[in-house]
DRENPA-3360 file (N, C-alpha, C; in nm, 2 decimals, always signed):
BEGIN
1 = MVFVETGC = -3.71/+0.03/-21.43/-3.65/-0.07/-21.35/-3.58/-0.18/-21.44 ~ -3.48/-0.24/-21.41/-3.43/-0.35/-21.50/-3.40/-0.46/-21.40 ~ -3.45/-0.59/-21.43/-3.43/-0.70/-21.36/-3.36/-0.80/-21.44 ~ -3.26/-0.86/-21.40/-3.17/-0.96/-21.49/-3.16/-1.10/-21.41 ~ -3.18/-1.21/-21.48/-3.14/-1.33/-21.41/-3.05/-1.41/-21.51 ~ -2.95/-1.49/-21.44/-2.86/-1.59/-21.53/-2.91/-1.73/-21.50 ~ -2.97/-1.79/-21.59/-3.04/-1.93/-21.54/-3.17/-1.92/-21.55 ~ -3.25/-1.96/-21.64/-3.38/-1.95/-21.63/-3.44/-2.07/-21.55;
9 = GVSTISLA = -3.56/-2.06/-21.51/-3.62/-2.17/-21.43/-3.73/-2.14/-21.36 ~ -3.76/-2.18/-21.26/-3.88/-2.16/-21.16/-3.88/-2.01/-21.12 ~ -3.76/-1.96/-21.11/-3.73/-1.83/-21.05/-3.77/-1.72/-21.16 ~ -3.78/-1.76/-21.28/-3.83/-1.69/-21.39/-3.97/-1.63/-21.36 ~ -4.05/-1.72/-21.32/-4.19/-1.69/-21.30/-4.20/-1.58/-21.19 ~ -4.14/-1.61/-21.07/-4.13/-1.50/-20.97/-4.07/-1.37/-21.02 ~ -3.97/-1.38/-21.10/-3.91/-1.25/-21.14/-4.01/-1.19/-21.23 ~ -4.07/-1.26/-21.32/-4.17/-1.20/-21.38/-4.29/-1.13/-21.34;
17 = HAGKDNNA = -4.33/-1.19/-21.23/-4.44/-1.14/-21.13/-4.38/-1.01/-21.08 ~ -4.26/-1.00/-21.02/-4.22/-0.91/-20.93/-4.19/-0.77/-21.04 ~ -4.15/-0.80/-21.16/-4.11/-0.73/-21.27/-4.24/-0.65/-21.30 ~ -4.35/-0.74/-21.34/-4.48/-0.67/-21.35/-4.53/-0.57/-21.26 ~ -4.51/-0.60/-21.13/-4.55/-0.52/-21.03/-4.46/-0.40/-20.99 ~ -4.35/-0.40/-21.06/-4.26/-0.29/-21.05/-4.24/-0.22/-21.21 ~ -4.33/-0.24/-21.30/-4.29/-0.21/-21.44/-4.17/-0.21/-21.49 ~ -4.09/-0.31/-21.45/-3.97/-0.35/-21.50/-3.94/-0.42/-21.61;
25 = RIYSCDIN = -3.82/-0.38/-21.69/-3.77/-0.45/-21.81/-3.70/-0.57/-21.73 ~ -3.76/-0.71/-21.79/-3.68/-0.84/-21.76/-3.62/-0.91/-21.86 ~ -3.49/-0.96/-21.81/-3.41/-1.02/-21.91/-3.38/-1.17/-21.83 ~ -3.37/-1.28/-21.89/-3.35/-1.40/-21.86/-3.24/-1.46/-21.95 ~ -3.12/-1.48/-21.89/-3.03/-1.52/-21.99/-2.99/-1.66/-21.96 ~ -3.00/-1.75/-22.05/-2.97/-1.90/-22.05/-2.91/-1.96/-22.18 ~ -2.82/-2.05/-22.16/-2.75/-2.11/-22.28/-2.84/-2.23/-22.35 ~ -2.95/-2.25/-22.28/-3.01/-2.38/-22.32/-3.16/-2.33/-22.38;
33 = TEKADELT = -3.16/-2.32/-22.51/-3.29/-2.27/-22.58/-3.41/-2.36/-22.55 ~ -3.39/-2.51/-22.55/-3.51/-2.60/-22.51/-3.56/-2.57/-22.38 ~ -3.48/-2.53/-22.28/-3.51/-2.52/-22.13/-3.61/-2.37/-22.16 ~ -3.55/-2.27/-22.20/-3.62/-2.16/-22.22/-3.77/-2.16/-22.29 ~ -3.76/-2.24/-22.41/-3.89/-2.26/-22.47/-3.99/-2.34/-22.40 ~ -3.95/-2.43/-22.32/-4.02/-2.52/-22.25/-4.08/-2.45/-22.14 ~ -4.02/-2.36/-22.08/-4.05/-2.28/-21.95/-4.16/-2.18/-22.02 ~ -4.14/-2.13/-22.14/-4.23/-2.04/-22.20/-4.37/-2.10/-22.22;
41 = TLSGDKIK = -4.36/-2.22/-22.28/-4.49/-2.31/-22.31/-4.55/-2.33/-22.20 ~ -4.49/-2.38/-22.08/-4.55/-2.43/-21.97/-4.61/-2.30/-21.89 ~ -4.53/-2.19/-21.88/-4.58/-2.07/-21.80/-4.68/-1.98/-21.88 ~ -4.70/-2.01/-21.99/-4.80/-1.92/-22.05/-4.79/-1.80/-22.05 ~ -4.90/-1.70/-22.03/-4.89/-1.55/-22.02/-4.80/-1.51/-21.87 ~ -4.79/-1.61/-21.79/-4.72/-1.57/-21.67/-4.58/-1.51/-21.68 ~ -4.50/-1.54/-21.81/-4.38/-1.48/-21.83/-4.36/-1.41/-21.97 ~ -4.48/-1.36/-22.00/-4.48/-1.30/-22.15/-4.40/-1.15/-22.13;
49 = NVEFLIGQ = -4.38/-1.10/-22.02/-4.30/-0.98/-21.99/-4.15/-1.00/-21.99 ~ -4.10/-1.14/-21.99/-3.96/-1.17/-22.00/-3.89/-1.17/-22.13 ~ -3.79/-1.11/-22.15/-3.71/-1.11/-22.27/-3.60/-1.22/-22.24 ~ -3.61/-1.32/-22.32/-3.47/-1.44/-22.32/-3.38/-1.40/-22.41 ~ -3.25/-1.40/-22.34/-3.13/-1.40/-22.43/-3.06/-1.54/-22.41 ~ -3.06/-1.59/-22.52/-3.00/-1.73/-22.53/-2.86/-1.72/-22.59 ~ -2.79/-1.81/-22.51/-2.63/-1.80/-22.53/-2.56/-1.77/-22.40 ~ -2.43/-1.78/-22.40/-2.35/-1.76/-22.30/-2.41/-1.63/-22.20;
57 = SLASLEKI = -2.42/-1.66/-22.08/-2.46/-1.54/-21.99/-2.37/-1.41/-22.00 ~ -2.24/-1.42/-22.05/-2.13/-1.32/-22.01/-2.18/-1.23/-22.15 ~ -2.20/-1.29/-22.26/-2.23/-1.23/-22.37/-2.37/-1.16/-22.37 ~ -2.46/-1.23/-22.29/-2.59/-1.17/-22.28/-2.59/-1.05/-22.19 ~ -2.52/-1.05/-22.08/-2.49/-0.95/-22.00/-2.43/-0.83/-22.06 ~ -2.33/-0.85/-22.14/-2.26/-0.76/-22.21/-2.38/-0.67/-22.30 ~ -2.47/-0.74/-22.36/-2.58/-0.67/-22.45/-2.66/-0.60/-22.37 ~ -2.68/-0.65/-22.26/-2.80/-0.56/-22.15/-2.71/-0.45/-22.11;
65 = AAKHDTIN = -2.57/-0.46/-22.08/-2.49/-0.34/-22.04/-2.49/-0.23/-22.16 ~ -2.49/-0.27/-22.28/-2.50/-0.20/-22.37/-2.63/-0.10/-22.39 ~ -2.75/-0.14/-22.33/-2.86/-0.09/-22.35/-2.91/-0.01/-22.22 ~ -2.85/-0.04/-22.10/-2.89/+0.01/-21.99/-2.77/+0.06/-21.90 ~ -2.81/+0.18/-21.82/-2.71/+0.23/-21.73/-2.72/+0.17/-21.59 ~ -2.84/+0.11/-21.55/-2.86/+0.06/-21.43/-2.93/-0.07/-21.42 ~ -2.88/-0.16/-21.34/-2.95/-0.29/-21.31/-3.00/-0.29/-21.17 ~ -3.12/-0.30/-21.16/-3.19/-0.27/-21.02/-3.20/-0.41/-20.94;
73 = FLFLDSAA = -3.20/-0.53/-21.00/-3.21/-0.65/-20.94/-3.12/-0.77/-21.05 ~ -3.04/-0.83/-20.99/-2.96/-0.93/-21.05/-2.97/-1.05/-20.97 ~ -3.00/-1.14/-21.03/-2.99/-1.29/-20.97/-2.90/-1.38/-21.06 ~ -2.81/-1.41/-20.98/-2.70/-1.51/-21.04/-2.72/-1.65/-21.01 ~ -2.77/-1.74/-21.11/-2.80/-1.86/-21.11/-2.74/-1.96/-21.22 ~ -2.67/-1.93/-21.29/-2.62/-2.00/-21.41/-2.53/-2.13/-21.39 ~ -2.41/-2.10/-21.43/-2.31/-2.21/-21.42/-2.27/-2.23/-21.27 ~ -2.26/-2.35/-21.24/-2.22/-2.40/-21.09/-2.05/-2.36/-21.09;
81 = SAMYTFNE = -2.00/-2.26/-21.12/-1.86/-2.23/-21.09/-1.85/-2.09/-21.03 ~ -1.76/-2.08/-20.92/-1.74/-1.94/-20.86/-1.67/-1.86/-20.94 ~ -1.60/-1.90/-21.03/-1.52/-1.78/-21.12/-1.62/-1.75/-21.22 ~ -1.70/-1.82/-21.27/-1.77/-1.77/-21.37/-1.91/-1.68/-21.31 ~ -1.94/-1.71/-21.20/-2.03/-1.63/-21.13/-1.96/-1.49/-21.09 ~ -1.85/-1.51/-21.06/-1.76/-1.36/-21.03/-1.75/-1.29/-21.16 ~ -1.73/-1.36/-21.28/-1.73/-1.29/-21.41/-1.84/-1.23/-21.45 ~ -1.96/-1.30/-21.43/-2.10/-1.26/-21.45/-2.11/-1.11/-21.37;
89 = FQTVEKLL = -2.08/-1.10/-21.25/-2.11/-1.00/-21.15/-2.02/-0.88/-21.21 ~ -1.88/-0.91/-21.25/-1.81/-0.81/-21.29/-1.83/-0.74/-21.44 ~ -1.91/-0.84/-21.51/-1.95/-0.76/-21.64/-2.04/-0.68/-21.63 ~ -2.14/-0.69/-21.53/-2.25/-0.56/-21.49/-2.22/-0.49/-21.36 ~ -2.10/-0.51/-21.31/-2.09/-0.44/-21.19/-2.13/-0.28/-21.18 ~ -2.08/-0.23/-21.31/-2.06/-0.07/-21.32/-2.22/-0.05/-21.33 ~ -2.31/-0.14/-21.36/-2.46/-0.09/-21.36/-2.52/-0.09/-21.23 ~ -2.46/-0.16/-21.13/-2.52/-0.17/-21.01/-2.49/-0.03/-20.92;
97 = KPGSIVLI = -2.62/+0.03/-20.88/-2.62/+0.15/-20.82/-2.66/+0.13/-20.67 ~ -2.65/+0.25/-20.59/-2.71/+0.23/-20.47/-2.86/+0.21/-20.49 ~ -2.90/+0.10/-20.39/-3.04/+0.04/-20.41/-3.06/-0.08/-20.50 ~ -2.94/-0.12/-20.57/-2.93/-0.23/-20.66/-2.93/-0.36/-20.56 ~ -2.99/-0.47/-20.60/-2.99/-0.58/-20.51/-2.93/-0.70/-20.61 ~ -2.84/-0.78/-20.54/-2.78/-0.89/-20.62/-2.84/-1.03/-20.53 ~ -2.89/-1.11/-20.57/-2.90/-1.24/-20.53/-2.82/-1.36/-20.59 ~ -2.77/-1.44/-20.50/-2.68/-1.54/-20.55/-2.72/-1.65/-20.52;
105 = DNAAIPGE = -2.77/-1.75/-20.60/-2.81/-1.88/-20.56/-2.68/-1.98/-20.55 ~ -2.70/-2.10/-20.45/-2.58/-2.17/-20.42/-2.47/-2.09/-20.39 ~ -2.49/-2.01/-20.27/-2.42/-1.95/-20.20/-2.42/-1.93/-20.06 ~ -2.31/-1.89/-19.98/-2.33/-1.89/-19.86/-2.23/-1.79/-19.77 ~ -2.25/-1.72/-19.68/-2.17/-1.63/-19.60/-2.06/-1.75/-19.56 ~ -1.94/-1.72/-19.57/-1.82/-1.83/-19.52/-1.85/-1.84/-19.37 ~ -1.83/-1.97/-19.34/-1.85/-2.03/-19.20/-2.00/-2.05/-19.19 ~ -2.10/-2.02/-19.27/-2.26/-2.04/-19.24/-2.30/-2.15/-19.36;
113 = RRLLSPVR = -2.20/-2.21/-19.41/-2.25/-2.31/-19.53/-2.33/-2.43/-19.48 ~ -2.41/-2.47/-19.56/-2.49/-2.57/-19.54/-2.45/-2.71/-19.60 ~ -2.44/-2.82/-19.52/-2.39/-2.94/-19.57/-2.46/-3.01/-19.70 ~ -2.59/-2.95/-19.72/-2.66/-3.00/-19.84/-2.66/-2.94/-19.95 ~ -2.59/-2.83/-19.96/-2.53/-2.75/-20.08/-2.40/-2.73/-20.11 ~ -2.34/-2.73/-20.21/-2.20/-2.70/-20.23/-2.15/-2.55/-20.23 ~ -2.26/-2.46/-20.23/-2.26/-2.33/-20.23/-2.14/-2.26/-20.31 ~ -2.10/-2.34/-20.42/-1.99/-2.30/-20.48/-2.01/-2.16/-20.56;
121 = KGKILVPY = -2.11/-2.12/-20.60/-2.12/-2.02/-20.71/-2.08/-1.89/-20.63 ~ -2.10/-1.86/-20.51/-2.06/-1.75/-20.43/-1.93/-1.76/-20.38 ~ -1.85/-1.86/-20.38/-1.73/-1.88/-20.32/-1.62/-1.76/-20.34 ~ -1.61/-1.70/-20.46/-1.56/-1.57/-20.49/-1.61/-1.44/-20.46 ~ -1.73/-1.45/-20.50/-1.80/-1.32/-20.52/-1.86/-1.28/-20.39 ~ -1.90/-1.38/-20.29/-1.95/-1.34/-20.16/-1.83/-1.27/-20.07 ~ -1.71/-1.32/-20.07/-1.62/-1.24/-19.99/-1.57/-1.12/-20.05 ~ -1.59/-1.11/-20.18/-1.57/-0.97/-20.25/-1.68/-0.88/-20.20;
129 = LLASPYWE = -1.80/-0.90/-20.19/-1.89/-0.83/-20.15/-1.89/-0.78/-20.00 ~ -1.84/-0.89/-19.91/-1.82/-0.86/-19.78/-1.73/-0.76/-19.75 ~ -1.62/-0.75/-19.82/-1.50/-0.66/-19.83/-1.54/-0.53/-19.87 ~ -1.65/-0.51/-19.94/-1.68/-0.37/-20.01/-1.75/-0.30/-19.88 ~ -1.73/-0.18/-19.87/-1.80/-0.12/-19.77/-1.92/-0.06/-19.81 ~ -1.96/-0.08/-19.95/-2.08/-0.01/-20.00/-2.20/-0.16/-20.00 ~ -2.16/-0.26/-19.99/-2.25/-0.39/-20.00/-2.29/-0.43/-19.87 ~ -2.43/-0.45/-19.84/-2.48/-0.50/-19.73/-2.52/-0.63/-19.76;
137 = VKGYPDAG = -2.45/-0.73/-19.71/-2.47/-0.88/-19.73/-2.53/-0.97/-19.64 ~ -2.61/-1.04/-19.69/-2.69/-1.13/-19.60/-2.71/-1.27/-19.64 ~ -2.68/-1.35/-19.56/-2.71/-1.51/-19.59/-2.83/-1.58/-19.56 ~ -2.89/-1.65/-19.64/-2.99/-1.75/-19.62/-2.98/-1.88/-19.64 ~ -2.92/-1.94/-19.53/-2.88/-2.08/-19.54/-2.99/-2.18/-19.56 ~ -3.10/-2.15/-19.54/-3.22/-2.23/-19.54/-3.29/-2.21/-19.66 ~ -3.26/-2.13/-19.74/-3.35/-2.09/-19.85/-3.30/-2.17/-19.97 ~ -3.37/-2.26/-20.03/-3.35/-2.35/-20.13/-3.20/-2.44/-20.11;
145 = DSMVSAIM = -3.11/-2.39/-20.20/-2.97/-2.44/-20.19/-2.87/-2.35/-20.13 ~ -2.93/-2.26/-20.04/-2.86/-2.16/-19.97/-2.83/-2.04/-20.07 ~ -2.86/-1.92/-20.01/-2.86/-1.82/-20.10/-2.79/-1.68/-20.02 ~ -2.74/-1.60/-20.11/-2.70/-1.48/-20.03/-2.74/-1.35/-20.12 ~ -2.79/-1.26/-20.04/-2.82/-1.14/-20.11/-2.73/-1.02/-20.05 ~ -2.73/-0.93/-20.15/-2.66/-0.81/-20.12/-2.72/-0.68/-20.19 ~ -2.72/-0.58/-20.10/-2.79/-0.46/-20.15/-2.68/-0.35/-20.12 ~ -2.68/-0.27/-20.25/-2.57/-0.16/-20.25/-2.62/-0.04/-20.21;
153 = RDTADYAD = -2.54/+0.00/-20.08/-2.57/+0.14/-20.04/-2.51/+0.24/-20.07 ~ -2.54/+0.38/-20.04/-2.47/+0.49/-20.10/-2.36/+0.54/-19.99 ~ -2.36/+0.49/-19.86/-2.28/+0.50/-19.77/-2.18/+0.41/-19.75 ~ -2.05/+0.44/-19.71/-1.96/+0.33/-19.70/-1.93/+0.28/-19.56 ~ -2.04/+0.20/-19.52/-2.06/+0.17/-19.35/-2.07/+0.02/-19.34 ~ -2.06/-0.06/-19.45/-2.08/-0.21/-19.46/-1.97/-0.32/-19.44 ~ -1.85/-0.28/-19.48/-1.75/-0.38/-19.46/-1.70/-0.38/-19.32 ~ -1.67/-0.52/-19.28/-1.63/-0.53/-19.15/-1.48/-0.56/-19.16;
161 = PAYEDPEY = -1.39/-0.46/-19.11/-1.26/-0.46/-19.14/-1.18/-0.58/-19.05 ~ -1.27/-0.64/-18.94/-1.21/-0.76/-18.87/-1.25/-0.89/-18.92 ~ -1.34/-0.89/-19.03/-1.37/-0.99/-19.08/-1.28/-1.08/-19.15 ~ -1.27/-1.20/-19.12/-1.18/-1.30/-19.19/-1.25/-1.40/-19.23 ~ -1.23/-1.44/-19.36/-1.31/-1.59/-19.40/-1.22/-1.70/-19.35 ~ -1.28/-1.77/-19.28/-1.23/-1.89/-19.20/-1.16/-1.99/-19.28 ~ -1.17/-1.98/-19.42/-1.08/-2.08/-19.50/-0.97/-2.02/-19.56 ~ -0.95/-1.86/-19.54/-0.84/-1.80/-19.58/-0.75/-1.73/-19.50;
169 = IDHWRRYF = -0.77/-1.77/-19.36/-0.69/-1.69/-19.26/-0.55/-1.75/-19.27 ~ -0.47/-1.67/-19.26/-0.32/-1.68/-19.27/-0.27/-1.74/-19.15 ~ -0.22/-1.85/-19.15/-0.17/-1.91/-19.02/+0.00/-1.89/-19.01 ~ +0.05/-1.79/-19.06/+0.17/-1.78/-19.05/+0.25/-1.79/-18.91 ~ +0.19/-1.73/-18.82/+0.24/-1.70/-18.70/+0.24/-1.86/-18.64 ~ +0.17/-1.96/-18.65/+0.16/-2.09/-18.62/+0.29/-2.16/-18.69 ~ +0.30/-2.13/-18.82/+0.40/-2.20/-18.90/+0.55/-2.17/-18.84 ~ +0.55/-2.02/-18.84/+0.69/-1.99/-18.79/+0.72/-2.03/-18.63;
177 = AHELK = +0.62/-2.06/-18.56/+0.65/-2.09/-18.42/+0.68/-2.24/-18.41 ~ +0.60/-2.30/-18.52/+0.65/-2.46/-18.52/+0.79/-2.45/-18.62 ~ +0.82/-2.39/-18.69/+0.96/-2.40/-18.77/+1.08/-2.34/-18.68 ~ +1.06/-2.24/-18.59/+1.16/-2.18/-18.53/+1.20/-2.27/-18.41 ~ +1.12/-2.37/-18.38/+1.16/-2.45/-18.24/+1.27/-2.55/-18.27;
% end
């Protein structure tokens, strides 16, 4: 098994523990060397099974993709940018197979957002996953800064064709009704 996180921190300890229980190869991608070093020092043996890749997460994810054909667990928690998070996902999307799990921090199902969190990391990725028939998506608005999880399934039964993101609904009928009066 392969577990990957972008953005090291408290989550790295949990990931290391889960990885140990599953005999997984664990990668933590972070641009901040000092943060990774301090985390390693403070955590001691708790994260000795984690391989840190220091640098831009996109480059680190490409290195992981060159070594493995599957990622079983992907935790996206680096830059507070919707596009960057989406790019991270796209970098390793081909490695996500049925049974793979993606967890996105600072994200929410559209319409379920919390006022306490900007939930911007998932602004593009979450609707993308919701539109896919293969990703079963769940929101956890009360978890930390709000999170979304998705598990890839092997059957195409999960997209909701009636779903519309409330922020992206096309109001063309109302526009034309107003303009044609």
